[in-house]
N, C-alpha and C positions, 0 to 999 in steps of 0.2 A: 426423512423427516416424518414426524407423527403429530397429528392434532387430535386430541381427545376432547369430545364434547359430552358433558353431562347435561341433559335437558329434561325438564319437567314442563309440559305444556298442556293447558286445559282451560275450558271456558268457566266463567264465573256465573253465568246466567242460565244454567241448565239444571239446577237442583243439586241433590245430594249424590246421586250415582253418576259418575263421570266416565265410567269405563268405555262406553261407546265412542266417546270423543278421544280418549287416550288411544283406543284401538285404531282410530283413523290416523293419528300421527304415527303410531308404531307401524302401520301398514306402509306409510311413506318411507320410513326408515328401513324397513325390511326390503322394500322394492329398490332402494338405492344400491343394494349389493354391498354396502359397507359393513364391516364387522361391528356388531353391537351386542350389548348386554342389557337386558330388560330386568328391572327390579321394581319392587312395590312403590318406590318414591321417585324414581327417575330412570332414565335410560342413558347409557354411555355408548357413544359411537366413536370409531376411529377412522380418520381419513388421512390422506397424505398432504393435503393443502387446506389452508384456511378458507379458500374460495369454495371448496367442496362442502365444508361445514356450513358456511353462510348460505349456500344454495339449499342445503337440506333444511335449515331452519326456515327459510322462506317457503319451501314446499309444505312444511308442517303447518305453518300459518295458513297457507292457501287451503289446506284440507279442512280447516275449522271455520274460516271466515264466512262461508256462505250462510250459515245459520247460527252463528255465535256473535253476539253483540259486544262481548268483553272477553278477552283472552289474556291469561297470565302465562308468561314464559320465564322460568328461572333457568339460567344456564351458567356453566363454568367451562372455560376453554383452557386446555393445557397444551401448549405448543413446545415441541422439543426437536431440535435438529439432530440428524444422524441416527434416529432410532425409530423402529416400527415394531408392530406386534405388541405394543404396550398394554393393550386392553386385556390380554391374557397374562402377560408377564408380571404386571403389577399385583394382580390377585395371587398368582402362584408364589411370588416372593413373600408376601405376608403369610400365606398359608404354611410355607416352609418354616418360617420363623416361629409361628405358633406351635407347630408340631415339635420343633426342637427345644422349645422352652418349657414344655410340660412333661 
């Protein structure tokens, strides 16, 4: 089984530059040991269970809560039975189709 999470989490009460807070959440994700892909607008993480994903989301919130009064978290969860390694395969599949169509 595979659970993909795309998450964007940041405070609203810290001004224009939020990279220090995004870095806190990304540190939690990195320390989880789960495969992830960081991009400018969100981070995608792959786990084997929904419980792992929910625990990771909780830890990201905990990393921001001490000095953030308002936190926004946008997320998408894609659950699929019988498949893993999708964080890499999904990108590779699209890239292969792009290269063959041009």
